[in-house]
Structures are given as structure tokens and as C-alpha cells.
N, C-alpha and C positions, 0 to 999 in steps of 0.2 A: 510950833508946828513941826520944826525940824526933828525934835525929839520924838514926836509921834510917828513921823515917817520912819525914823531909825527903828523904833519899836515894831512897827508893822513889818519892815524888812527882816528883822530878826525873827519874828514869829513865823513869817512865810519861809524863811530859810530853815528854821528848826523843823517845820512841818515837812518840807520837801526832803530834808535829810533823813527823817524817820517815818516817812509816809508808809513804808511797807509794814510797819508795826502799828501806826496810828489808824490807818484806814480800817483794818479788821477789828481793832478795838472799838472804834466808833460805830461801825456797823453792828457789832455784837450788842453794845449798849443801847443803840437806837432800836434794834429789833426786839430786845427783851422788854424795854419800856413800852414799845408799840403793842406787843402781844398782850401785855398786862392790861393796858388801857382798853384795847379792843374787847378783851374778856369782860372788863367792867361794864362796857356798853351793852354787850350781848351776853348777859349772865343767866343762861337758861340750862346749861348742861354742866353740872358739877364734876362730871367724870374727867373733863379736860381742864378744869380749873386747878392746874398743878404748876407751881412756879418752876420746879425742876424740869418739867416738860418744855416750858417756854425757854428755859436756859439751853436745853439741848438743841432746840430748833434755832435759837439765836447763834449758837456756836457754829452750826452748819451754814447759816446765812452770812456769817462773818467773812466767808471765803467765796461768796456768790455775788453776782450783781445786785445792786440795790433794788431793782425791780422785783426780785423774788419776795420782797416784803409784801407786795400786793397779793401774791399767791398764798402765802402763809396766812395773812389776815383774812383773805376770802375763805380759805378752808376752815379757819377757826370760827368764823361767823356762820358758815353753813352747818357745821357740826352742832353749834348751839341752836340754830333755828330748826333743826330736825326734831327737836324736842317740843317745839311750839306747834307747828302746823306744816303739813306737807305742801299746801298751796303757797304758803309764805316762803317756804324753802325753795320752791320752784321759781317764784318771782325773783328772789334774790339771786338765784343761780343764773337766770336770764340777764339780770342786771350786770353781774360780773362778766358774763360772756360778751355782752355789748361793750362794756368798758375795755375789755381786752382787745376786741376787734377794732375799736375806734381809736383808742388812746395808747394802751400799753404796748401793743404790737408795733406801733409807729415810733414811739420814743419812750425809753425807759423812765425818764424823769416824770412823765405823766403818771406813772404808777405811784411815784412818791407823792405827787400832789393829791391824788385821789385818797390816799391813806392819811396824809398829814392833815388835810382839811377837816374831816370829822373829829380827829383827835384834838385839834385846836378849839373847835366848837365845844367839845366835851370839857376841856380845861378852862373854858371861858376866856380864851385868848384869840378869838376869831378876827378881831379888828386889826391884828398884826398882818393879816394875810394879803389883802388885795393890792396894796401899794408895793409890798415886797415882790409879789408875783409880777406886777408890771415892770419892776426894775430888773428882775433876774430872768424871767422866762418870756414875758411879752404876751402878744395876742394868743399864742398857742396854749397858754395856761388857763384861758377862760373856761373852755368846755370841761377839762378835767376838774377844775375847781367847782364848777356847777354839779358835776357828778358826785364830788365829795360832799357838797352841801345836801344833795338829795339823800346820800347815804346816812348822814347824821340825822336828818329829820325822819327818815324811815326807821331809824333805831328808836326814836321817840314813839312813833306810831306803833311799832311792833311791841313795845312795852305795854302800851294801852291795850292792844289786841290780845296779848298774852294774858293780861289780867282778866279780860272779858272771857277768854276761852276757859280759864280755870274756875271762874265763878258761875258760869252758865251751865245748867244741867242738860237741857235739850239743845244740843248743838246742831245747827243747820250746816250743810256743806258750803264752804266758802265764806262763813261768817267772819273769820279773822281777816281775810283779804278785803272784804267789803268794808270792814271797819277802817282799815288802813287807807283805802281809797277815799272814803268820806272825809277822813281827817286831812288827807292831802288836798282835797278840793276846797275845804273851808279855812285852811290855815293861811291867814294873811301875812303872818310873820315870815313864812317861807317865801312868799312872793316878794315882799319888801327886801329881804336879805339877798335873795337871788339876783334881782334886778340891780340893786345897789352895788353889790360886789362886782358883778360883771361890768357895770359902767365904770367903776373906779379902776379896775384893771385896764380897761380900754383907754381911759383918760391918762392914767399914769404912764402907760406905754408910749402914747403919743408925745407927752411932755418929755419923757426921758430920752427919746430918740431925736429930739430937736438938736440941731447943730448950734449949741449955745454953751457958753462957759458955765452957766448956772442951771443947765437943763435938769440935772439930777436934783438940785434944790427945789426947782419949780415942781418937779414930779412929787417929791416928798411932801411939801407944804400944801400945794393945791390939792393933791390927791387925798390927803388925810382930812383937810378942812372940808372938802366936798363930801367925803364919807360921813363926817359928823352932821353936816347939814341935811343930807339925804336921809340919814337915820332919824333925825329929829322930825323932819317932815312926815316920814312914814309913821312915826309914833303918834304924831298929832292927828293925822288923817285917819289912820286905821285903829287908833287907841291901843297900841301895843304895850307890852308890859316890861320891856327892857329899861333899865335904870339909866338916867342921864349921866350921873357922876361916873359910872363905870365906863360909859362910852368915851367921855372926855379923858379920863385917866389912861385908858388903853391907847387912845389915839396919840396922846403926848408920848407915851412909852414907845409906840410904834414909830414915831418920828425919830426918836433917839436910836432905835434899833436899825432903822433904814439908813440913817447917817453912818452908823458903824459899818454896816454892810457895804455901803458905797465907798467908804474909806479903804476897806480892804480890797475892794474890786479895783480901785485906782481912780484918782481924780486927774482929769486932763489939764495940762499946762497950756492954755491958749495963747500965752505970750511967745511960744516957740512952735507955731504952726509951720509945718513943712508941706509944700505943694509938689506933687509928683505927677508926671504925665507919662503914659505909655500907650501903645497901640497894638492892635492885631490886624488881621485881614479885613475886618468889618467895622471896627470902632476905634475911636481915639478916646482914651480915658484920662480924665483930670481928677486927681484925688487930693484931698486935704487930710494930712495926717497930724493928729494931735498927740504928742508924747505925754505919757503919764508922769506925774510928779514922783521922783524917786530920790532916795538918799544918795548924796555924792560919795563915790568910793575914795577912800584915803589912798594917796600915792605913797608907795613905800620904795625907797632907794636902798639897794643892797650893795655894800662895798666889800670886796675881797681884799684882805690884808695878808700878804705873804711875808714871812720873816726871812731876812737875808741869810745866805750860807756863811759858815765860819771861815771859808777861804778868801773872803773879801769880795766875792761876786756881788754884782749890783742887785738890789732888791727886785724881785719879780722876774728874774731871768731863768729861774729854775723850773717853774710850772708852766706846762703848755696850757693854752686857753686863757691865761691871765694876762691882762693888758701889760705890755712891756716884756712878756716872757713867751711869746709865740714862737714855736719851732718852725724853722724854715724847711722847705720841701726836701732838702738833701741831708738833714741832720742825722737821721737814723743810719743812712748809708755811710756817712763819714765816721760815726762812732764805731760801726762794725769794722771798717778798714783799719782804724787805729788799733783796735783790739787784736786783729789778725797780725799786723806788723809787730806788735809787742810780743806776741807769742813766737814769731820767727826769730826775733833778736835774741830771745832767751835760748 
């Protein structure tokens, strides 16, 4: 355990030391991958399907806040949907405006959640999400995650509507949007996923915020096991098509990833609880502070060794500031007087 703590401290120190270079590099990489995946989800306009264009946008976003990924992804989606249908374009535009007003404008990390959620669904890694959100974001991550889930399922419905619009000769106004609405109403998988994920984020947050030494462990284990149970019940009741082995495999991997995330966040040492009390004009506060487990710093003793003069003086008497060789307050004046007397005698 001590070696792992030392490794974590070294990694964190390396990151803090080089953060001015690592942060833009990671933003650039994330932005480029994100734009490529979003284009794969909404691949309707080949004019913008240019990797060099995504790279240029990513370079610009490397020096901007992470919330700007939401704006670039939204613009890319809208440009693609303009080739499908005007009414679908307008509906998505309203969706992004609502997301901006409710979530992105309030907190920039909500923009990250809205974009990452459909990407994880597209990569078939969605079961990593709910417990991690409960541990890192809390209750405020539920609604942005729900918006991201809707965005992913909308992308599936839009693909179906686009195929319908390209194969139908006599198009009625609004046929694409009516197709998306009908799919949204009858899709039971969306209902199961949405309710299950929101419940797991809620439960994981409550367990994680308990004042207990193993609260983070309870959140990881109970949250992921509950996720598996709810998904299995949903599969049996509504006869859904997701595979059981993938659910269990992802949940096991999600437990491991959540443990690594918690390790880097810091594990509390409940054997060294500190109790603090303070007050203001209205309240008296009693606080329990739990220090995080950290690697002990090595003590280093530095010894100054000064070589003695050739005239037989005692070691350490020559250098000011060295123990045994401190100059007295009148030493400089005495040296000056001796020099002047010597000049007069000459």
C-alpha cells in the first residue's frame, strides 16, 4: 500500500509540475476524439467530415475552457442535421438551447457530462457512468446525464428517420419528426436505462457522502450491484435485447475504474480524526476532519562542513552564519579601525 501511495504522490507531483503543458495537450486530444466520434454518430454531411478540420478546432479548444467542447459538438451536429430535415434541425437546436440555459450556463462540468454520456453509449461503455458520476459530481450530475442519454437515443431515432426520408418519394411535412416521436414513445429500453441510471447516481451519491470509513467502497459495490440487478429486471420485464455477459463484464471493470479514481482522489484515514469547533455571531460549528492518507516525507539533515584556515584558527570561525563562526555586532567596525591604524603607522 505504501508503494502505491508513493506512486500516486509522484504522479500528482509530475502532473502539477507540468500542468501548463499537460492540460492543453489533454484538451486537444479529448476534443479531437470527441469530434470524430460525434461525426460518426451524425454522419449526414460529408463536407464537414474532415479530420484536419477537427484538428484545427481541437487546437483552438486546447486553450479554451472545457465547456467549449459542448458548443463545438452542438455546431457539428446541427451542421449534419441540416442535410436531413429542417424540422429535425430545429428540434435539436431547441434541445441544445435548453441544455445551455439549464446546465451549461450554471456549471461548465455539466457540458462535459452532456457530451461524454452519448459518446460512452456509442462506445458501448455506458455502465461505467452512473457510479462514477455519483462519486465525482453527485446529485447535480443526474439531469445532465439524462440529457446526454436523450441525445444518444435521439441520434438512433434520427438515423431511422433519415433512412425513411431518403427512401420515401411523397414526403409529407413533418414526417421525420413524427417518426422520431413515435420511436421515443415506444422505446422501452430508453425508459429502463434512464430510470436505472438516475437511481444509481442517486444511491451512489448518498452512500458516498456517508461519514464512514468504507463509504466509498459501499458506493462502488452497492451501486454497481444495484445497476446489474435493475438492468436484469428491466431485461426480463420488458424483454430488452442487451446481453447479460457484457453487463457483468462492464460492471466488474467499472468497479476497478471507480476504485482507481477514488485512490487518486484520496482515501481518508479515520484513525486520525480531528475535531474542530469554531463559532460566529449566530452559530457554533463542530467539525470532524478526516485527513487523507499520504506518503510520509523523508527528513533530510544538511550539515555544513567548513575547512580550517592555514594560520591555526579554529574550524568554523571564518564563515558568518555557520555554527561556531557567527560574527559579533562590532566585528566590521573593529576590522575597519585596525586597517586605518595600520595605514597611519606606515
